[in-house]
N, C-alpha and C positions, 0 to 999 in steps of 0.2 A: 881685309884691306884690299884695296884695288890693285896695288902692285903685285900682290900674291896671285890674284886671279889672272892678271895679264900674263905673268910669268908662267903660271901653270898651263894656261891655254896655248902657249908657244913652246912648251917643253924646256923652260929655263929654270935655273935655281936662283933664289933670292934669300939672303940672310944678312944679318947685321954685322957679320964678321969681316966680309970683304966683298969687293965687286966681282961679279961673275959675268962673262960675256953672254949677251942675249940678243941674238940676231932676229929681227922682225922686219920683214919686207926689205932685206938687204942692208939694214942699218943696225948698229949696235946700240941697244937701249939699256945696257947693263948698269951704267952709272946712274941714269935717271931712275931706274927701278930701285937701285940701292938707296938713293937719296929719299925717295918716297917711303921706302920701308923704314928707314931710320927716323924720318919725321913722324911716323906713326907712334914711335916711342915717346916723342915730345908731347904728343897728345895726352899721354897718361899723366903728365904733370900739369899741363895748361888747362885741361877741362876741370879738374877738381879745384885748381887755383882760381879759375874764373868763376866757378859756382860759389866758392867761399867769398870772393870779392863782391859778387852780386848780392849775396845774402847780407853782407855788412852794409852795402849801399842801400838796400831795401829797408833795413832796420833804421838807418840814419834818416832816410826819407820819411818813413812813417813817424818817427819822433819829431822831426822838423815840422811836418804838416800838422801834427797835433798841437804843438806849441804855437804855431802860426794861427790856428783856429781859435785857441784859447785867448790869444792876444786880441783878435778881432771881437770876440765875444765880450771881453772886458772893456771894450771901447778905446783901447790904445791903438792909435794909428801906426801903420808900418813906418819904419825909419826911412827918412828921406835924406839923402846925402846933401851937404851944404853946396850952394852954388859957388863955383870958383870965379874970382874977379876977372 
C-alpha cells in the first residue's frame, strides 16, 4: 500500500489501531496516512464484490443478447412502445 511506503520512507508508524503522528516537511500527515491505510481494508471487500457483480452482469448480458438474436432470426420485430397521445 502506498501509505505504508510513504510512512516507512519518513520513519513513521502506520497501523489500523490508531493515528500516529507523522511529520513530513513540517506538517502532520498521520491522520491522512491512517485513513489511507484503513481504506486499504475496504478494498478487500469491494474488489471481490465488484468482480462478482461484473460476472453476474456479464452472464445476464450474454443471455439477453442470445435471446435478442433468436428473436431477430425468427422474424419477430423488436418491441416498440406505444405512442403517447
